[in-house]
C-alpha positions as CSV (number, residue, x, y, z in Angstrom):
1,X,-36.6,62.4,-87.7
2,X,-33.7,62.6,-85.3
3,X,-32.3,59.6,-83.9
4,X,-31.6,61.6,-80.8
5,X,-35.4,61.0,-79.7
6,X,-34.7,57.2,-79.4
7,X,-33.1,55.5,-76.5
8,X,-31.5,52.2,-76.8
9,X,-29.8,49.7,-74.6
10,X,-28.0,46.5,-75.4
11,X,-26.0,44.2,-72.8
12,X,-22.6,45.3,-72.9
13,X,-21.0,41.7,-73.6
14,X,-22.1,38.1,-73.8
15,X,-20.4,34.7,-73.8
16,X,-21.1,32.6,-77.1
17,X,-24.7,31.2,-76.7
18,X,-25.4,33.5,-73.9
19,X,-28.9,35.6,-73.9
20,X,-28.3,39.1,-75.2
21,X,-31.4,41.4,-74.4
22,X,-31.8,44.8,-76.2
23,X,-34.6,47.3,-76.0
24,X,-35.4,50.7,-77.7
25,X,-37.6,53.3,-76.4
26,X,-39.1,56.4,-78.1
27,X,-41.5,59.4,-77.3
28,X,-45.4,58.3,-77.4
29,X,-46.2,60.9,-80.1
30,X,-43.9,59.2,-82.6
31,X,-45.9,57.3,-85.1
32,X,-44.9,54.4,-87.2
33,X,-46.6,51.8,-89.3
34,X,-43.9,49.0,-88.4
35,X,-40.6,48.1,-87.0
36,X,-38.0,45.9,-89.0
37,X,-35.4,44.3,-87.0
38,X,-32.6,42.5,-89.0
39,X,-30.3,40.2,-86.8
40,X,-27.3,38.6,-87.9
41,X,-27.7,35.3,-89.7
42,X,-26.2,33.2,-86.7
43,X,-28.4,34.7,-84.1
44,X,-31.7,32.9,-82.8
45,X,-34.7,34.8,-81.3
46,X,-35.2,33.8,-77.7
47,X,-38.2,36.1,-77.1
48,X,-39.8,39.4,-78.3
49,X,-41.0,41.9,-75.5
50,X,-43.9,44.5,-75.4
51,X,-45.4,43.7,-78.8
52,X,-48.7,42.1,-80.1
53,X,-47.2,38.5,-80.7
54,X,-50.1,38.1,-83.4
55,X,-48.8,40.9,-85.4
56,X,-45.1,40.1,-86.2
57,X,-43.6,38.5,-89.0
58,X,-40.4,36.5,-88.9
59,X,-38.4,35.6,-92.0
60,X,-34.8,34.8,-92.5
61,X,-33.8,36.4,-89.3
62,X,-35.7,39.5,-90.2
63,X,-38.5,40.5,-87.8
64,X,-41.2,42.9,-88.6
65,X,-43.3,44.3,-85.6
66,X,-46.8,45.8,-86.7
67,X,-47.9,46.8,-83.1
68,X,-46.2,47.7,-80.1
69,X,-48.3,47.6,-76.9
70,X,-48.6,51.1,-75.3
71,X,-49.5,52.4,-71.9
72,X,-52.4,54.6,-71.4
73,X,-50.0,57.3,-69.5
74,X,-48.5,59.8,-71.8
75,X,-45.1,60.1,-69.6
76,X,-44.4,56.4,-70.4
77,X,-42.6,56.1,-73.6
78,X,-43.3,53.4,-76.2
79,X,-40.7,50.7,-76.4
80,X,-40.0,47.3,-77.6
81,X,-37.4,44.8,-76.5
82,X,-35.9,41.4,-77.7
83,X,-33.8,38.6,-76.3
84,X,-31.5,36.8,-78.8
85,X,-28.5,34.6,-78.4
86,X,-25.6,33.9,-80.7
87,X,-24.2,30.3,-81.7
88,X,-21.7,28.8,-79.2
89,X,-18.8,27.9,-81.7
90,X,-17.0,31.1,-82.5
91,X,-13.2,30.7,-83.0
92,X,-12.7,34.4,-82.5
93,X,-11.9,35.5,-79.1
94,X,-14.0,38.8,-79.5
95,X,-16.5,39.6,-82.2
96,X,-19.1,42.2,-83.0
97,X,-22.3,41.7,-84.4
98,X,-24.7,44.4,-86.2
99,X,-28.3,44.4,-85.1
100,X,-30.2,46.9,-87.5
101,X,-33.4,48.3,-86.3
102,X,-35.6,50.4,-89.1
103,X,-38.6,52.2,-88.1
104,X,-41.3,52.4,-91.3
105,X,-43.9,54.7,-92.3
106,X,-45.9,54.2,-95.6
107,X,-43.4,51.3,-96.6
108,X,-40.7,53.8,-96.3
109,X,-37.5,53.8,-93.7
110,X,-37.8,56.8,-91.9
111,X,-35.2,56.0,-89.0
112,X,-32.4,53.7,-88.6
113,X,-30.7,52.6,-85.6
114,X,-27.7,50.1,-85.1
115,X,-26.7,48.1,-82.0
116,X,-23.7,45.8,-81.9
117,X,-23.6,42.6,-79.8
118,X,-20.3,42.0,-78.5
119,X,-19.3,38.5,-77.8
120,X,-16.2,37.2,-75.9
121,X,-14.9,33.9,-75.4
122,X,-11.9,32.1,-73.3
123,X,-9.1,30.2,-74.9
124,X,-6.3,28.2,-73.7
125,X,-3.1,28.2,-75.7
126,X,-0.1,25.8,-75.5
127,X,3.1,27.7,-75.3
128,X,5.3,24.9,-74.8
129,X,5.3,20.9,-74.3
130,X,7.9,18.1,-74.4
131,X,9.2,17.3,-77.9
132,X,9.1,13.7,-76.8
133,X,9.2,11.4,-73.6
134,X,11.4,8.7,-73.7
135,X,11.0,5.6,-71.2
136,X,13.9,3.7,-70.0
137,X,14.3,0.8,-67.4
138,X,15.3,3.5,-65.0
139,X,12.8,6.3,-65.8
140,X,9.2,4.9,-65.7
141,X,7.8,7.7,-63.7
142,X,8.3,11.1,-65.2
143,X,6.6,14.5,-65.6
144,X,5.1,15.9,-68.6
145,X,5.9,19.7,-68.3
146,X,3.3,21.9,-70.0
147,X,3.4,25.6,-70.3
148,X,0.0,27.1,-71.0
149,X,-1.3,30.7,-71.5
150,X,-5.1,31.8,-70.9
151,X,-6.3,34.7,-73.0
152,X,-9.7,36.0,-73.9
153,X,-12.7,36.6,-71.3
154,X,-14.6,34.5,-68.8
155,X,-13.6,31.9,-66.0
156,X,-13.2,28.4,-67.0
157,X,-12.8,24.9,-65.4
158,X,-10.1,22.8,-67.0
159,X,-9.8,19.1,-67.1
160,X,-6.7,17.4,-68.6
161,X,-7.2,13.7,-70.0
162,X,-4.4,11.4,-71.5
163,X,-4.5,8.5,-73.8
164,X,-2.0,6.1,-75.3
165,X,-3.0,4.1,-78.1
166,X,-6.6,5.3,-77.9
167,X,-7.0,3.9,-74.3
168,X,-7.8,6.6,-71.6
169,X,-5.4,6.4,-69.0
170,X,-5.9,9.6,-66.9
171,X,-6.3,9.3,-63.2
172,X,-7.8,12.0,-61.1
173,X,-7.7,13.0,-57.3
174,X,-9.9,10.1,-55.6
175,X,-8.7,11.3,-52.2
176,X,-8.5,8.0,-50.5
177,X,-6.6,6.5,-53.3
178,X,-4.2,9.5,-53.3
179,X,-3.8,9.2,-49.8
180,X,-2.7,5.3,-50.0
181,X,-0.7,6.0,-53.0
182,X,1.1,8.9,-51.7
183,X,1.7,7.1,-48.4
184,X,3.5,4.3,-50.5
185,X,5.7,7.0,-52.3
186,X,6.6,8.5,-48.6
187,X,7.9,4.9,-47.6
188,X,11.1,5.8,-49.6
189,X,13.3,8.4,-47.2
190,X,14.5,10.2,-50.1
191,X,11.1,10.9,-51.5
192,X,9.8,11.8,-48.0
193,X,12.5,14.4,-47.8
194,X,11.9,15.9,-51.0
195,X,8.1,16.3,-50.3
196,X,8.6,17.9,-46.9
197,X,11.0,20.4,-48.7
198,X,8.3,21.1,-51.3
199,X,5.8,21.8,-48.3
200,X,8.2,24.1,-46.1
201,X,7.1,27.2,-47.9
202,X,3.4,26.9,-47.3
203,X,2.3,27.9,-43.6
204,X,-0.9,25.7,-43.2
205,X,-1.8,23.8,-40.2
206,X,-3.9,20.6,-39.9
207,X,-6.4,19.5,-37.3
208,X,-4.5,17.2,-35.0
209,X,-7.7,15.4,-33.9
210,X,-9.0,14.9,-37.3
211,X,-5.6,13.7,-38.7
212,X,-5.3,11.3,-36.0
213,X,-9.0,9.9,-36.6
214,X,-7.8,9.4,-40.2
215,X,-4.6,7.4,-39.3
216,X,-6.8,5.2,-37.2
217,X,-9.1,4.6,-40.0
218,X,-6.1,3.6,-42.3
219,X,-4.7,1.3,-39.4
220,X,-8.1,-0.5,-39.3
221,X,-8.4,-0.9,-43.1
222,X,-4.7,-2.3,-43.2
223,X,-5.8,-4.7,-40.3
224,X,-9.2,-5.8,-42.1
225,X,-7.5,-5.9,-45.6
226,X,-9.9,-3.5,-46.8
227,X,-8.0,-1.2,-49.2
228,X,-10.1,-0.5,-52.1
229,X,-8.5,-0.7,-55.7
230,X,-10.3,2.6,-56.8
231,X,-8.8,2.9,-60.5
232,X,-5.7,1.2,-59.4
233,X,-3.8,-1.9,-61.0
234,X,-4.0,-4.9,-58.7
235,X,-0.2,-5.0,-58.5
236,X,-0.2,-1.5,-57.1
237,X,-2.8,-2.4,-54.6
238,X,-0.5,-5.2,-53.3
239,X,2.5,-3.1,-52.9
240,X,0.6,-0.5,-50.9
241,X,-0.9,-3.3,-48.7
242,X,2.5,-4.8,-48.0
243,X,4.2,-1.6,-47.2
244,X,1.5,-0.6,-44.8
245,X,1.6,-4.2,-43.3
246,X,5.4,-4.0,-42.9
247,X,4.9,-0.8,-41.3
248,X,2.7,-2.1,-38.9
249,X,5.1,-4.5,-37.3
250,X,7.1,-1.8,-35.9
251,X,6.5,-0.8,-32.1
252,X,5.8,2.7,-33.0
253,X,3.5,2.1,-35.8
254,X,0.9,4.7,-35.1
255,X,3.3,7.3,-34.4
256,X,5.2,6.8,-37.7
257,X,1.8,6.3,-39.4
258,X,0.5,9.6,-38.2
259,X,3.7,11.3,-39.5
260,X,3.3,10.1,-42.8
261,X,-0.5,10.9,-42.9
262,X,0.1,14.3,-41.8
263,X,2.7,14.7,-44.6
264,X,0.2,13.5,-47.1
265,X,-2.7,15.3,-46.0
266,X,-0.4,18.8,-46.0
267,X,0.6,17.4,-49.7
268,X,-3.2,17.2,-50.5
269,X,-4.1,20.5,-49.1
270,X,-1.3,22.4,-50.9
271,X,-2.5,20.7,-54.3
272,X,-6.1,21.2,-53.5
273,X,-5.2,25.0,-53.1
274,X,-3.2,24.9,-56.5
275,X,-6.8,24.1,-58.3
276,X,-6.6,28.0,-59.2
277,X,-3.4,28.7,-60.7
278,X,-4.5,32.0,-62.1
279,X,-7.7,34.1,-61.5
280,X,-9.7,33.0,-64.5
281,X,-8.7,29.0,-64.4
282,X,-9.9,26.5,-61.9
283,X,-8.5,23.0,-62.5
284,X,-11.1,20.2,-62.0
285,X,-8.1,17.8,-61.0
286,X,-5.1,19.7,-59.5
287,X,-2.9,16.8,-60.4
288,X,-3.5,14.4,-63.5
289,X,-1.5,11.3,-63.7
290,X,-1.3,8.8,-66.6
291,X,-0.8,5.4,-65.2
292,X,-0.7,2.2,-67.2
293,X,1.0,-1.0,-68.4
294,X,2.1,-1.3,-72.0
295,X,3.5,-4.4,-73.7
296,X,3.6,-3.0,-77.3
297,X,6.0,-0.2,-78.7
298,X,3.5,3.1,-78.1
299,X,3.7,5.8,-80.9
300,X,2.5,8.9,-78.8
301,X,0.7,10.5,-75.8
302,X,-2.5,12.4,-76.6
303,X,-3.6,15.0,-74.1
304,X,-7.0,16.5,-74.2
305,X,-7.4,20.0,-72.7
306,X,-11.2,20.4,-72.1
307,X,-12.5,23.5,-70.7
308,X,-15.8,24.9,-69.9
309,X,-16.8,28.5,-69.4
310,X,-19.6,29.8,-67.1
311,X,-22.7,28.8,-69.2
312,X,-21.2,25.3,-70.1
313,X,-19.6,26.0,-73.6
314,X,-17.1,23.2,-74.0
315,X,-13.7,24.0,-75.7
316,X,-11.2,21.2,-76.7
317,X,-7.4,21.5,-77.3
318,X,-5.6,18.2,-78.5
319,X,-1.9,17.7,-78.1
320,X,0.3,14.8,-79.5
321,X,3.5,14.0,-77.6
322,X,5.8,11.2,-79.0
323,X,6.4,8.3,-76.7
324,X,9.5,6.2,-77.1
325,X,10.7,3.0,-75.3
326,X,14.5,3.2,-75.2
327,X,15.1,-0.5,-74.8
328,X,12.2,-3.0,-76.2
329,X,13.6,-5.6,-74.1
330,X,11.8,-3.9,-71.1
331,X,8.4,-4.7,-73.0
332,X,8.7,-8.2,-72.5
333,X,7.2,-8.1,-68.8
334,X,5.2,-5.1,-69.4
335,X,6.1,-1.5,-68.5
336,X,4.3,0.0,-65.7
337,X,4.3,3.9,-66.6
338,X,3.2,6.9,-64.3
339,X,3.7,10.2,-66.1
340,X,2.3,13.2,-64.2
341,X,1.2,16.1,-66.1
342,X,2.3,19.4,-64.5
343,X,1.4,22.8,-65.8
344,X,4.9,24.3,-64.7
345,X,4.1,27.8,-66.0
346,X,1.0,29.9,-66.4
347,X,0.7,33.0,-68.4
348,X,-2.3,35.0,-67.8
349,X,-3.4,37.5,-70.4
350,X,-7.4,38.1,-70.0
351,X,-9.2,40.8,-71.6
352,X,-9.8,43.6,-69.2
353,X,-12.8,46.1,-69.0
354,X,-14.5,44.4,-72.0
355,X,-17.5,47.0,-71.6
356,X,-15.3,49.6,-73.2
357,X,-13.0,47.5,-75.5
358,X,-13.1,48.6,-79.0
359,X,-14.0,45.8,-81.3
360,X,-13.9,46.3,-85.3
361,X,-17.3,46.4,-86.5
């Protein structure tokens, strides 16, 4: 019997672990004793549609259907459908899995159909990272530049975490903390000029009334001494408080503070809009920094790039960067480190038009 009498459909693509529905239809006059569906060994069955559930047999991913539910209307064809899913841990960026469907009569195969489940996954590749980070008495605040490449298919959310000696020391974007921290940095005229230069290319405007309200809130917190130590070492909190207190002794305190807050809010806005560096990637934290105090020679920095696709599959890439202390004498009092992780370059090479992409079967 010609296979042209059958009509088939399978979803054109899926992420690992995502449901994959398919169905087969045929004219009502065709008669069969059973239908045998052979699924890939690593697939699982989510549902079987339009069949008598009491007359099916499932063994080793082979499903034999002995009765399909039929309509009394002659112009409605017979059909059955299934919903299956793959495992979630494929390493291949694209893979095709065969589903074989055999129609049986008198225990013989009279028709065979083949469908292919096409599964795609996203991937982040590390193109380049520093060979080592050297900490000296003068350079305790540095950048860790990364060059990443997105390949594959599907949007992802990326989070970068760092650890030294097994201790997780990543800090994200707690807004109030970042606001205070950046305010303290802007007390340095040279840094303030650098930051304003960075922001020049962005044509954003802030609501002046809201910025002024935020300035007044900060002033009150300084006066009341209620700067929260969110994720911050006590020494850093003291430095921030002292800087703001020193600033408050000036006659034009509110105007100076307002100008700083405006700069910082603009900086936060620019960084927030940088959360989507390429079309397929969203950063959980626009800026990730490693802040810690060490009193023993470290061996390396470990970075974890954790990202999830749209159905929650999690992927992890681990990086190791040697960390050296130039002069061990500076360890005597402890070394305060601030290492900013900056993805300085992105390559974006997503799969396009996966519905027609050829995959070796």
